[in-house]
N, C-alpha and C positions, 0 to 999 in steps of 0.2 A: 516681804510678803509673809514669811513664816511667822514673824513676830505678831502681825495683825491676826493671823489665824489662831495663834496660841492665846492671844488676849481675848478674842471672840469665844473660843472654846472655854476658857477659864470663866468668862462672864456667864455663859450659858450654864455651866456646872454650878457656879455660885448661886445663880438665881434659882436653879432647880433645888439645890440644898436648902435655900431659904424658904421656898414654898413648901417643901417636904417637912421641914422643922415646924413651920407655922401650922401646917395641917395636923401634925401630931399634937401640938399644943391645943388646937381646937378640939381634937378627939378626946384628949385626956381631961380637960376642964369641963365642968358642968356648964350648961347654957345659962347665960345671964338674962336679965329682963330689964326693960326700960318702959316707963309710962309714956305713952304717945297720945297727943291730942288730935284726933281726926276732925276734919270739917269739910263741908260741901261748899264749893264755889259755884253758885248758880248765876249764869248770865241773865240779865234782864233785857227787855226790849229797848230800853232807852240807852243801852250801851254800858250801863253800870253793872257791877257784880254784887250779888248778895251772898253773905257768908253765913252758913248755918252750922253752929258748933254741935258736935256729937259728944257722947260720953267718952271720957278717957279710956284707953285700952292699954293692955300690957303686951308688948311684943317681945319675943325671945330673940336673943342675939348670941353670937360667939365672941369669946374674949380673946381675940387674936388680931393680927395686923390686917389680914386679908379675909374677905368673906368665904366661908366654907359651909358645907353641909346644907346648902339652901337657905342659910340665915345671913343677915347682914352683920357687920361687926358692931359691937357695943359703942365704940367711939363714934361711929357714923350715926347711930340712932340718938346718942346724947347730943350730937351736934345739930340734928334736925328733929326736934321733938314734936313739931307740927306736921301732920300728914294731910296735904291738900288733895281733895277728890273733886276733879273737874266734872261738871255735868254737861 
């Protein structure tokens, strides 16, 4: 039982250290930017959906593993460059 507690405590400390280091990286590096294509998804009466493309916009992001400071990570935005807005 002592071994399980020690492993659990070590895991919590390691995750806390990882999060803290990732936060410091996010604070030190400037915000990145990714061009995102937003579009409206408008449902029609016949059950189909009409898509209306908007002008591309630039979203800011943090260059870290986890999202910090109210911004998503750049790798997440690069993975999902289309932003669907349901009506």
